[in-house]
C-alpha angles and dihedrals in degrees: 000000000000124000093251090051091050093047095049093046089050090051091055089047090058095051097046116131138154097264096049092045092052094043097046092042086061095041093054090067090072087076094054131098097256089062089047090056091048090049089052089054092049091053090049092050097044105031106021136252097290092062090042093054092045086055091050094049094048091045091054090051091048092049092048092051090048093051094046091053091048090052093048098045098038094194114177122233124255095252091070085074100067089152087076093049094254094147118147120229117264113285095018111110134137123190127213132042127327110225118110109015110245093200091052092047091050098049095043090048091052092044094051092045090052090052091049096053099035115109113249092251090059098048097086086067101030097054098053091043091048093050093045094050092047093051092043094055091043093052091046091057092054095042092051091049093240093120143014123242094258091051089056095042093053092043092053092047094045096052093048096045094048092055094043092050101039107031094076089056093054093040088065092055105107101176125090103292094191094089092051090050091051090050093049092046090050091054089048090051092054092048092047097047098043102031102023087229095168105016090226107104092161089068087069091054089053095054093041087060090046092055092045088053090050090051092050092050090053095041097041106025119210129197113279098356090180109079091200089071100049114060135002117287099252093051096047089048092051093045093047093045094050091052092047092050095047091052099047097037094090090052092050093048094047099036093107096051104023110024091169089074089072089059088061102041098044095061088049089052091049092051090047092051094057110023106014097054093044089052096045103042098069089052094055097087094177094066117094109253126235113254111249115219113225130184110239115240116249114261117266114255122203107239121200114242090238090063093057 
């Protein structure tokens, strides 16, 4: 623990109160894997599967780098220093090593990826929101004594830099990226199951359902399998999000007493995100449809019979 880490943690100790604790205990969840899965779905719905699978591949790389650094540095978390008062609120506990912050890496990665793929007309909104969310999660990790300041700082920088450096490489990839995503997710599955690399086995169930849904769409085609071609962006985002929330809500409510429920509802949410929404959207006649660009036919020209 460095002096600056100690000083900043002591500052947050002095300003602790009930409102901040409740608010930041909620805000810290934006750096967790459930939000990552929801963010993956949003990219799929708004920007198509190729961007979504690019996001997945880069996120796996980012997570692997984060975990390797944690293993090499082996820095303990702030709450092992209770003599300084660094005691987390009830129910807030993260296992593993502290440096760098995984939550901060996750949220900054998602924020930078969102900035990279956002259309220019959206960036005036996307950039401030991305910065705010990154700082909010970072502050929450320090306030809740899950990380030191330097853990958060390096995590925020690492997530952003990885996207900035690697996204252009994957953007140039023109072939079907689905198979690469499946391969990367398979490697992640093996590492997670046998080495408990991430401690989030239910993430694997989610993406297994996603890939099964992709297979079904290819094997048994449905009308308009790409949600980006069916209804306008805001309405497909709202419809997809409502379905996602309804499906995972039991898992969120029961996570403390029956964590196995999340292993059931997350695959359902993954299947909904890919197959369910694509199946449902064309049937919702009341939603405004996405305009389909067509190339106008060339004008007819009267051709003399002698020219035929």
